[in-house]
N, C-alpha and C positions, 0 to 999 in steps of 0.2 A: 531461484525462481519461487521458492516457498515464500520468502520475505516479501517479494513483490506481490504475490497473491494475497498475502495477509494485508499488506498495505492498501491494495485495491479493494478488499472487503471492507476495511475500516472506512475508506473514503466513500464508498457507495452506500454503506449502511447508515452512517451518521449524516443526515441532511444538514445539520448545522455547519458542517465543514464545507458546504457547496459555495465556491467563489471561482473566479476566473483562474486564480493561481493553482488552486486545487484541481481544476479541470485540466490545466496543462500538465499538472503532475500525473493525473490519471492516464492521459494520452501517452505520455513518456514511459510510464510503468508498462502499459499495454504493449507498447512497440518493443520494450526489453523482453516481455514474456513471449510475444509472437516470434520474435527473432530467435530466442532460445529454443522454442518448440519446433520451428521449421529447421533449424540447424540440426537438432537431434534427429528429426525424421529424415532429413537428407542424408545424413552419415549413416543412419541405420539402413536406408534403402541402398546406398552405395556398398555398404559391407555385405548385405545379403545377396546382392546381385553381381558382386565382383567376379569379373571373367566372363560374365554373360551379357554386359552392357555393350551396346554399339552406338554409332552415330545417330541412328534413327530412333533411339529411346526417348520418346516424347515425354514420358511421365518424368524421367530423371531431369531432363532440360526444363520442363515445366516447374519442378522443385527448385531448380537452381535460379530460375528467373524470379520465383517468390522470394527465395533466400537474398538475392541481390536487392530486391525491392524493399523487403523488411529491414535489411541492413541499412539502406539509405534512409528509411523512415526513422530508424533509431537515431541517427545523427542529425537529421533534420528537425526532429522533435527536441533534441538537445539545442539546436539553434533557435527554436521557438521560445524555449526557456530563457535563453540568452537575450533574445530580442525583448521579451516581456520584462525581465529584470532590469535591462538597461533603460527601458522606457519608464518603468516604474521608479528607479533611483535617479538616473541622470535627467530624463526628460519628464519630470514629474507632473508637468502641466497637462500632458495627454494621458495620465494614468487611468482617468475614469472614462476615457473615450475609446478604449481599445475594443475591437470587434473580433471575436474569436474565429469568425468564418475565415479570415485571412490566415490565421494559424493553422486551421484544419487543412486549408488549401496547400500551405507550405509543407505541413508535416506528413499528411497522407496523399496529397495530389501530386506534388512536384516530383517525388522519387520515381514516379511512374515513367517520366520522361527519360532519364538515363537508363532506367531498367529496360524499356522497350528498345531504344536505340542500341544498347548493348546486344540484346538478344538478336536483333535484325543483323547487326554487323558480325556477330560471332557465327550466325548461320550461314552468312554469305563468305566470310573471309577466313575464319578459323573454327570450323565445326568439328572440334575435338570430342572425346568421350565425355559426354555430360557436362561440357564446358568447365572442366574442373582445372585445366592446365593454367598456369600463372605466367607461362612463357609467351605472352602476347601483350602488346601495348593497348589492345582494345579494352584491357581492365581499367585504363584511365578514364574511360567513359563513366565508370561507377566510381573509382577513387577520387577522380578530379573534383566533382561536386561535394563530395565528403570532406576532402581536404580544404576546399573553399570554405564550407560551412564551419569547420574547426578553426580556420584562421580568423574568421569573423567572430567567433566566440571568444577567441583570444583577445581580440581587440576590446570586445565588450568587457571581458574579465578585467583587463588592465585599466580600462576606463572607469569601471565601478570601483575598483581598488583605489584609484586616484580621487574619486568623489568621496568615498569613505574617509580616506586619510584627511582630505580637506575638511570634512565635516568634524572629524574628531579634533583637528587642531583648533577648531572654533570652540570646542568645549573646554580647552585649555587643561587637558589631562596630561599626566607624566608621559615622558618620552617612551618609556619601556611599555607602558599600558597602551600607548598610541600605536606602536608598531605590532604588538602582541595581537591586538584586535583586527588589524589589517591582515596580518598573517592567518589568523583564525577565519576571517572572512574568505580569504583566498582558498584555504584548504577546504572550506565548505563547498565553494563554487566549483572547484576542480573535478570532483566526481560527477557533478550534475552535467557540466558542460563538455566533459570528454577531453580536456586540454592535454591530457597526458600523451594522446596520440599525436599532438603537435610537438610536445616537448622531446619525444623519442621517434622522430621521423626516420632516422638512418640506422640500419643494422651495422654492428661493429664487425671487423674482419677477424679480429682475434678469437681463437676458439673458446677460451674460458670466459672472456668477456661476452662472447655471443650467448653462451649458455646462461650467464646471468641475465643477459637482456631478455632471452626467452621466458625465464622464470618471471621476471618483473612484469613483462607484457601480458603473460598468461593470467598472473594474478590480477593485474588491473582490468583485463578484459572480462574475466569470469566473475570477479567480485564487485564489479562496477555497479550491477543491479542491487547487490546487497548494501553497498555503501549508500546509494541514492535513497533506498526504501528506508535505512536506518536513519540518515540524517534529516531527510524531508518527511518522514512519517513518525517513526518511533521516537526521535529526538525532538520532535516538533512540540513546542509548549501547548499550542492550541489542540493538537490531537491528544496530548496527554491530559489536558483539562477535560476534554470531552469523555475520554475513557474513564478517567478518575470519577467524573460525575455519574456516568453510567454504572459503574461498579458500586458507588454508594447507593444509588437508587435500587440496583438489584439486591443489595445487602439489605436495605431497608425493607423491601418487599418480602425477601425471604424471612427476615426476623418478624415481620408483621403476620406472615403465614402462621408461623409457629405460635405467635402471641394469640392469634384467634383461635387456633386449635386449643391452647391451654385454657383460654377463656370459656369455650364451649364445654370442654371437660370439667371445668370448675363449676359452671352454671348447671350442668347436668348432676354433678355430685350434690350441690346445694339443694337443687329441686327434689332429688331423691331422698335427701336427709329430711327436708320438710315434710315430705310425704310420710316418711316413717314416723316422724314425730306427730304429725296430725293423726295418723292411724292409732298410735299408742294412746293419745289423749282421748280419742273417740271410744277406744275399748275400755279405758279406766272410767270415764263418765258413765258408759252404759252399765258397767259393773256396779259402780256406786248407786245407780238408779235402781237396779234389781235388788240390791242388798236393802236399800232403804224400804222399798216396797215390802220385802219379806219380813223385816222387823215390824212394820206397822200391821201386817197381816197376822203376825203371831200374837200381838198384844190387842187385837180387836176382841171385843166382847163375844162375838159369836164363834170366836176360834176354839177349837177343840183342846187346845193347850191351856187355856185360861182355867 
């Protein structure tokens, strides 16, 4: 979550990064953050009220509803990223005519539909404690659209890789470099689009294999936000260029502040030195004047010393 918040801070602070692609990244990162926050709040509430919850616990069910909604938002914003990339790379003719309102409706609006339907069905047909039980087929109301979004993203990923390979072949590069770049593009897109949940849809029955499966899935689920923020913010050349330019500007301003301070100190020292020199010359000239006058007075004819 920390990496996501830092990435959002960078995206919102630097206005030069504002574009449609970065806007989609912002919403995807926000969905990750909100989903993580509501998951922590829900688990904390369930742990504190364990043994005291009942079927009429409205607050707990409301948290569960928000959790399912934000979970769906997470995957549908992944779908929005996939649609945008597919349109940008494959259907490039429409790249400049995309309207973000449709992405907002798909990312934040559509997940309300399965979340509301699931809540009504759960209340009517399987009203268990805080709706935490997974022993009901009503969960397919939530998981069905999510799986559909992931399958569509898988299609987008394969089609994007196909187009990239075709474009790389046109450049007449070596075969190893060709497939290496295609694999690199695939690995970059996987954490963004959440394809790992399609590649591992079935739980193994063997105990040891199942433990390995759980570890892999936990790593993929809990570090997906870190991977996304790292690849699409910290490793982004555009972001690095903006941060480097900002750092150089701050360093120049910092150095300029010290240079101005040194200048004023030097100017003050020179001014004080000139004042002292002027004062010394004034004293000497005054003394010479008085001495000249005394000598003339001494050798005057009316002087008592003559």
